[in-house]
N, C-alpha and C positions, 0 to 999 in steps of 0.2 A: 523593584517597586518605583514605577514612573511617577515623577513629580511634575504637575502641570506648571505652566509658566505663571499662572494666576496664583498658585500656591506658593511658588517661588518668591514672587513679588510681595505677597502677604507675610511670609515668614521673615524675609529680609526687612521689611518695614517694622515688624514687631521687634526683631532684634536690634535694629538702630534705635527705636524709641527706647528699649530697654537699656542699651549702652548710654544714651543721653541722660535718661533718669539716674542711671548708676553714677555718671559724672557729677550731676547736680547733687545727688544724695551724699555721695563721698565728700565733695568739697564741703557741704553742710556739716557732715558729721566730724570732719577734720576741724572745722572751725569751733566745734563744740568740745574738742579735746580728744577725738578718736585717733587711733594711729592706722596708717595704711599698711596693710600686711603684705601686699605685693612688692617685692623688692625693686622691680622696675618702675612701677608707678610711684613707690615711695621717693626714688631718685628723681623722677620727673616732677613731683610735687615740691621737692626741695629746691629745684631751679626756680619755678614759679607756678601758680595756678593756671596760667595760660598755657605754659609749657605742658603741663600735665593734660590739659584738655586737647591741645594739639596732638601730642603723642598717642593719647588714648583713642581720638577719632581716627587718626591716620592708620594706626595698627589695626584697629577693629574694621574700618572700611576696607582695607586691603584683605584681611582674613576673611570677612563675610563675603566679598565678591568672589574670592578664590574658591570658597565653600559653595557658593551658588553655582559656580561653573563646573566645578569638578565632582562635587558630592552633595547635590541639592537635597538628597534625602535626610542629611544631618541638620538641615535649616530649622526643622520643626523641634528638634532636640535643643539647639542653641536658643531658639525663641523661648522654649520652656524653661531653659536654665536662666534666662535673664528675667523671666516674669518672676521666677522664684527669688531671684536676687533682688527685684524690686520690692517684693513682700518682705525679705529680710531687712532691707534698708528701712522699711517702715517700722518695723519692730524695733530695730536699733534706735532709730530716732525717738521713738516713743519712750524707750528706757533711758536714753540720755536726757531728754528734756524733763521726764518725771523725776529722775534722780537729781537733776541740778535744781529742781524747784523745792525739794525737801531739805 
C-alpha cells in the first residue's frame, strides 16, 4: 500500500498535533491530581515540567520521522491513536473537573 507524500505530511501533522495536545492535557491533568502512568514520562515529569515536554517532543519527533521514512503506512494508525488519546484526555478532564466541583 503506497502512501503519497501529501498523506505522509498530513498524518505526521495530525500525529504531532496529537502529541502536543497530549502534552498540554497531561500537564493539566497532573496539576489537578492525576498520576502519570508511563514510567519514563513519570521520571521526566519528576525532574520538571519543561524536561517532560522536551523529552516527549524529542522522542516523539524522532520516532515519527523514523516511521515516516521506513513505514509510512503506519502513520495513519498513529494519527488515529493520538486522536483517540485526545478524546480520552477530554473525558478525563471532564471527570476530574466535575468531581472536584462536587
